[in-house]
C-alpha positions as CSV (number, residue, x, y, z in Angstrom):
1,M,55.3,51.9,-25.7
2,A,58.5,53.6,-26.6
3,E,62.2,52.7,-26.4
4,L,64.2,54.6,-23.7
5,T,65.6,57.9,-24.9
6,F,68.3,60.1,-23.5
7,H,68.6,63.9,-24.0
8,I,71.6,65.9,-22.8
9,R,70.4,69.2,-21.5
10,Q,73.8,70.8,-20.7
11,K,77.5,70.0,-20.5
12,D,80.0,71.4,-18.1
13,N,82.8,73.6,-19.6
14,E,85.7,72.3,-17.4
15,S,84.9,68.6,-17.0
16,K,83.0,65.8,-18.8
17,A,80.0,66.2,-16.5
18,R,76.6,66.4,-18.3
19,A,73.0,66.9,-17.1
20,G,70.4,65.0,-19.1
21,T,66.9,63.4,-19.1
22,I,66.2,59.7,-19.5
23,I,62.6,59.1,-20.7
24,T,61.0,55.7,-20.0
25,D,57.4,54.5,-20.2
26,H,57.1,55.0,-16.4
27,G,58.3,58.6,-16.5
28,E,61.4,60.8,-16.8
29,I,64.7,60.5,-14.9
30,S,66.8,63.6,-14.6
31,T,70.5,62.9,-14.6
32,P,72.9,62.7,-12.9
33,V,70.8,60.3,-10.8
34,F,71.3,58.2,-7.7
35,M,69.0,55.1,-7.6
36,P,68.1,53.8,-4.1
37,V,68.6,50.1,-3.8
38,G,65.3,48.2,-3.2
39,T,66.8,44.7,-3.0
40,A,63.7,42.7,-2.5
41,G,61.1,45.2,-3.7
42,S,61.7,47.4,-0.7
43,V,64.3,50.0,0.3
44,K,65.2,48.8,3.9
45,A,63.3,50.6,6.6
46,I,61.6,53.0,4.2
47,T,58.1,53.0,2.7
48,Q,57.3,53.8,-0.9
49,Q,55.4,56.9,0.2
50,Q,58.6,58.1,2.0
51,L,60.6,57.4,-1.1
52,K,58.3,59.6,-3.1
53,N,57.4,62.4,-0.7
54,D,60.5,62.7,1.5
55,I,63.3,61.4,-0.7
56,H,61.9,62.3,-4.1
57,A,63.5,59.2,-5.7
58,P,62.8,59.2,-9.4
59,V,63.8,55.6,-10.0
60,L,64.4,52.4,-7.9
61,L,66.8,49.5,-8.3
62,G,65.5,45.9,-7.7
63,N,67.6,42.8,-7.4
64,T,67.0,40.0,-9.8
65,Y,68.6,37.3,-7.6
66,H,66.6,38.2,-4.5
67,L,63.3,38.7,-6.2
68,Y,63.6,35.5,-8.1
69,L,64.1,33.6,-4.9
70,R,61.5,35.5,-2.9
71,P,58.6,36.2,-3.5
72,G,59.3,34.2,-6.8
73,L,58.2,34.7,-10.4
74,D,54.7,33.3,-10.0
75,V,53.8,35.9,-7.4
76,L,55.3,38.7,-9.4
77,E,53.6,37.7,-12.6
78,Q,50.2,37.3,-10.9
79,A,50.7,40.8,-9.3
80,G,51.3,42.3,-12.8
81,G,55.0,42.9,-12.2
82,L,57.1,44.6,-9.5
83,H,55.6,48.1,-10.1
84,R,52.1,46.9,-9.2
85,F,53.4,44.5,-6.5
86,M,55.1,47.3,-4.6
87,N,52.8,50.1,-5.7
88,W,55.6,52.1,-7.4
89,E,54.6,54.0,-10.5
90,R,58.0,55.4,-11.3
91,P,60.8,53.7,-13.3
92,V,62.5,50.6,-12.0
93,L,65.9,49.1,-13.0
94,T,66.9,45.5,-12.2
95,D,70.4,44.3,-12.0
96,S,71.1,40.9,-13.6
97,G,72.1,38.9,-10.5
98,G,75.7,38.8,-11.7
99,Y,77.0,40.6,-8.7
100,Q,75.2,38.3,-6.3
101,V,76.8,35.4,-8.2
102,F,80.2,37.1,-7.8
103,S,79.6,37.4,-4.0
104,L,78.5,33.8,-3.7
105,A,81.9,32.5,-4.7
106,A,81.8,29.7,-2.2
107,S,78.6,28.2,-3.5
108,R,78.5,28.8,-7.2
109,K,80.0,27.3,-10.4
110,I,80.5,29.3,-13.6
111,K,80.3,27.5,-16.9
112,E,79.5,28.5,-20.5
113,E,75.8,27.6,-20.1
114,G,75.5,30.0,-17.1
115,V,76.0,29.9,-13.3
116,V,74.8,27.2,-11.0
117,F,74.4,28.5,-7.4
118,Q,72.9,27.7,-4.1
119,S,70.1,29.8,-2.6
120,H,71.2,31.6,0.5
121,I,67.6,31.0,1.8
122,D,67.3,27.2,1.7
123,G,70.4,25.8,-0.1
124,S,68.4,24.8,-3.2
125,R,70.4,24.8,-6.4
126,H,69.5,27.0,-9.4
127,L,70.9,27.8,-12.9
128,F,71.1,31.3,-14.1
129,S,71.7,31.3,-17.9
130,P,71.7,34.5,-19.9
131,E,68.3,33.5,-21.5
132,Y,66.7,32.7,-18.1
133,V,68.0,35.9,-16.6
134,M,66.3,37.9,-19.4
135,D,63.0,35.9,-18.8
136,I,63.2,36.6,-15.1
137,Q,63.7,40.4,-15.6
138,R,60.9,40.4,-18.2
139,T,58.7,38.9,-15.4
140,I,59.9,41.3,-12.8
141,G,58.9,44.0,-15.3
142,A,61.7,46.5,-14.9
143,D,62.0,49.5,-17.3
144,I,65.8,49.0,-17.5
145,I,67.2,45.5,-17.4
146,M,70.9,44.5,-17.2
147,A,72.7,41.9,-19.3
148,F,74.0,38.9,-17.5
149,D,77.7,39.2,-16.8
150,E,80.5,37.8,-14.8
151,C,82.1,40.2,-12.4
152,P,85.7,39.1,-11.9
153,P,87.2,39.6,-8.4
154,Y,89.9,42.1,-7.6
155,P,92.7,41.4,-8.1
156,S,92.4,39.1,-11.1
157,D,95.3,38.2,-13.4
158,H,95.1,39.3,-17.1
159,R,94.3,35.8,-18.3
160,Y,91.3,35.4,-16.0
161,A,90.0,38.9,-16.6
162,K,90.2,38.3,-20.4
163,K,88.5,35.0,-20.2
164,S,85.8,36.5,-18.0
165,M,85.2,39.4,-20.3
166,E,84.9,37.2,-23.3
167,L,82.3,35.1,-21.5
168,T,80.4,38.2,-20.6
169,H,80.4,39.2,-24.3
170,R,79.1,35.8,-25.4
171,W,76.4,35.9,-22.7
172,L,75.5,39.4,-24.0
173,D,74.9,38.0,-27.5
174,R,72.6,35.4,-25.9
175,C,70.7,38.0,-23.9
176,L,70.1,40.1,-27.0
177,E,68.8,37.1,-28.9
178,Q,66.5,36.1,-26.1
179,L,65.1,39.6,-25.9
180,K,64.6,39.6,-29.7
181,N,62.6,36.4,-29.4
182,T,60.4,37.5,-26.5
183,G,58.3,40.6,-25.6
184,P,57.5,42.6,-22.5
185,K,54.8,41.2,-20.4
186,Y,53.0,44.2,-19.0
187,G,52.6,46.6,-21.9
188,Y,55.6,48.9,-21.6
189,T,59.1,48.8,-23.0
190,Q,62.0,47.1,-21.3
191,N,65.4,48.4,-22.3
192,L,68.7,46.4,-22.0
193,F,71.9,47.9,-20.8
194,P,75.1,45.8,-21.5
195,I,77.9,45.8,-18.9
196,V,81.5,46.6,-19.6
197,Q,84.0,44.3,-17.8
198,G,87.7,43.6,-18.2
199,G,89.0,44.0,-14.6
200,T,91.8,46.5,-14.1
201,Y,93.4,46.1,-17.5
202,K,93.2,49.0,-19.9
203,D,93.4,46.9,-23.1
204,L,90.5,44.7,-21.9
205,R,88.4,47.6,-20.8
206,V,88.9,49.3,-24.2
207,E,88.0,46.1,-26.0
208,S,84.9,45.6,-23.8
209,C,83.8,49.1,-24.4
210,A,84.1,48.7,-28.1
211,Y,82.1,45.4,-28.1
212,I,79.4,46.9,-25.8
213,S,79.2,50.1,-27.9
214,S,78.7,48.1,-31.1
215,Q,75.4,46.7,-29.8
216,N,73.8,50.1,-29.9
217,A,71.9,49.5,-26.7
218,A,69.6,52.1,-25.0
219,G,72.3,52.7,-22.4
220,N,75.6,51.2,-21.1
221,A,76.8,50.1,-17.7
222,I,80.3,50.0,-16.3
223,G,80.7,46.9,-14.0
224,G,83.5,45.3,-12.0
225,L,84.6,48.5,-10.2
226,S,84.3,49.4,-6.5
227,V,85.1,45.7,-5.7
228,G,88.2,46.4,-3.6
229,E,90.5,48.3,-5.9
230,P,92.0,51.6,-4.8
231,E,89.8,54.7,-5.2
232,E,92.2,56.3,-7.7
233,M,92.2,53.2,-9.8
234,M,88.4,53.2,-9.9
235,Y,88.5,56.8,-11.1
236,D,91.1,56.0,-13.8
237,F,89.1,53.1,-15.2
238,T,85.8,55.0,-15.0
239,A,87.4,57.8,-17.0
240,L,88.7,55.3,-19.6
241,C,85.3,53.6,-20.0
242,C,83.5,57.0,-20.3
243,D,85.9,58.0,-23.0
244,H,85.2,54.8,-25.0
245,L,81.4,54.5,-24.6
246,P,78.9,56.4,-26.7
247,G,78.3,60.0,-25.6
248,N,74.7,60.0,-26.7
249,K,73.7,57.1,-24.4
250,P,73.4,57.1,-20.6
251,R,76.4,55.7,-18.7
252,Y,75.7,53.8,-15.5
253,L,78.5,53.1,-13.0
254,M,77.3,50.1,-10.9
255,G,77.7,50.0,-7.1
256,V,79.3,53.4,-6.5
257,G,79.4,54.9,-3.8
258,T,80.2,57.7,-1.4
259,P,79.0,61.2,-2.1
260,W,82.5,62.2,-3.1
261,N,83.0,59.1,-5.3
262,I,79.8,60.0,-7.1
263,L,80.7,63.7,-7.7
264,E,84.2,62.7,-9.0
265,C,82.6,60.2,-11.4
266,I,80.0,62.7,-12.6
267,S,83.0,64.9,-13.6
268,L,84.3,61.9,-15.7
269,G,81.0,61.6,-17.6
270,V,78.9,59.1,-15.6
271,D,75.1,59.7,-15.4
272,M,73.6,56.9,-13.2
273,F,74.7,55.5,-9.8
274,D,73.4,53.0,-7.2
275,C,74.8,51.8,-3.9
276,V,73.5,50.4,-0.6
277,M,75.9,52.8,1.2
278,P,73.4,55.5,2.2
279,T,70.9,53.1,3.7
280,R,73.4,50.6,5.1
281,N,75.6,53.2,6.6
282,G,72.6,55.1,7.9
283,R,71.4,52.0,9.8
284,N,74.9,51.9,11.3
285,A,74.8,55.5,12.5
286,M,76.8,57.1,9.7
287,L,75.1,60.2,8.3
288,F,76.2,62.1,5.2
289,T,75.5,65.8,5.6
290,T,76.0,69.1,3.9
291,R,78.8,69.8,6.4
292,G,80.5,66.4,6.4
293,V,80.2,62.9,7.8
294,I,78.6,62.4,11.2
295,N,78.8,59.3,13.4
296,I,75.6,59.9,15.4
297,D,76.7,57.3,18.0
298,N,79.4,59.6,19.2
299,K,78.8,61.1,22.7
300,K,79.4,64.6,21.3
301,W,75.9,64.5,19.9
302,E,74.2,63.4,23.1
303,K,73.0,66.9,24.0
304,D,73.1,68.5,20.6
305,F,69.5,69.6,20.1
306,S,70.1,71.2,16.7
307,P,68.4,69.6,13.6
308,I,70.2,66.7,12.0
309,D,70.9,68.9,8.9
310,E,69.3,72.2,8.0
311,G,71.4,72.6,4.9
312,F,69.3,70.9,2.2
313,G,65.6,71.2,2.9
314,C,64.6,67.7,3.9
315,A,61.7,67.9,6.3
316,I,62.8,64.9,8.4
317,S,66.4,66.2,8.7
318,N,65.0,69.5,9.9
319,Y,62.4,68.1,12.2
320,Y,64.5,65.8,14.4
321,S,67.6,66.7,16.5
322,K,70.9,65.0,16.5
323,A,70.4,64.2,20.2
324,Y,67.1,62.5,19.5
325,L,68.4,60.4,16.6
326,R,71.4,59.4,18.8
327,H,69.0,58.3,21.5
328,L,66.9,56.2,19.1
329,M,70.1,54.6,17.7
330,K,71.5,53.8,21.2
331,S,68.1,52.5,22.2
332,K,67.9,50.3,19.1
333,E,64.6,51.8,18.1
334,I,63.5,51.0,14.5
335,T,62.4,54.6,14.0
336,G,66.1,55.6,14.3
337,L,67.0,53.4,11.3
338,T,64.2,54.9,9.3
339,I,65.1,58.5,10.1
340,A,68.8,57.9,9.3
341,S,68.0,56.1,6.1
342,I,65.6,58.8,4.8
343,H,68.1,61.5,5.7
344,N,71.0,59.9,3.8
345,L,68.9,59.1,0.7
346,A,67.3,62.5,0.7
347,F,70.8,64.0,0.9
348,Y,72.0,61.9,-2.1
349,T,68.9,63.1,-4.1
350,W,69.6,66.7,-3.2
351,L,73.3,66.3,-4.1
352,M,72.3,65.1,-7.6
353,K,70.0,68.0,-8.1
354,E,72.8,70.4,-7.0
355,A,75.2,68.7,-9.3
356,S,72.7,69.1,-12.2
357,K,72.2,72.8,-11.3
358,A,76.0,73.4,-11.3
359,I,76.4,71.7,-14.7
360,S,73.6,73.8,-16.1
361,E,75.3,76.9,-14.9
362,K,78.7,75.6,-16.2
363,R,80.4,75.8,-12.8
364,F,80.4,72.1,-11.9
365,Q,84.1,71.5,-11.7
366,S,84.8,74.3,-9.2
367,W,81.6,73.5,-7.2
368,K,82.6,69.8,-7.1
369,T,86.2,70.5,-5.9
370,N,84.8,72.6,-3.0
371,M,82.0,70.2,-2.3
372,V,84.2,67.1,-2.1
373,E,86.4,68.8,0.5
374,I,83.4,69.6,2.6
375,L,81.7,66.2,2.3
376,K,84.8,64.2,3.3
377,Q,85.2,66.1,6.6
378,R,84.5,64.0,9.7
379,L,82.5,66.1,12.2
């Protein structure tokens, strides 16, 4: 058992982008990295074999709220944790459930003790306290666990954002104390990442970064962005947080985003990303490709028998044609959802590898500027 370590292999000359390696007890993660979202111990429409062999995902994200409700902690504990339950030997990160609490605004109550919420499954009431959320994530067994936080909505006034941030900091203290008093259940290290909050107020973000940095955690996360604010504002606050978080620890921007969002944020100094976008959009016929964005539902692809995308070496994207995938989508065949999801996630993985290569060759900024222009095109 060893605490997570982070080594920076190379930095870009013209931006704050860096390529590194995160080392966990379940293996290494090359950064920058995109983490597929396996909400309930499964990435929708994709098997673990496909995640390893077609997508080459180095790490998965699991959702504390959903896994707690179903299958439940007793099942996960008896299985020996999520890795064994889903037969995934690579690293796992779990979020804290804070974002789900944020999205359940109509059926939750926030107080100092924690958050009382109603299950979306059966309406039963539950309390997530910082201590209990740490215990839940211990039982799930993730390599990287997130501190319990409150994610304020956008927009929030300064008073609310400050109150929310201070609550997040007090909850962090309790998370750290609980982790100190407990140990991992399955014989490998679990590493806590605190989460920066503060809404869209520079003074609060700087204050939160300082508080989070003082904890000397294994890594740090930036939360509360990509929740409805304008894209440029997201970039501004990401840059601010990266400038005020330790450079020798991995930085994780939660819930972001499009391929161009990710490339822009890599240039600002972010190392880790997650988002449901590649799979959710894939299931809704939107494909991210090396030439731009495709809506595969469009009639223009009906008789296009060329491969989905030959530009990045994914076997599935080379094997099936645009016309065939469109047919599957129009016919509501489940196979179509799988192909589209694998394609999008494999594309994201490829994009991270290309970004790392460009950083290593000290040409990231010019490569990124050109790539963003291509990726945003609608085909």
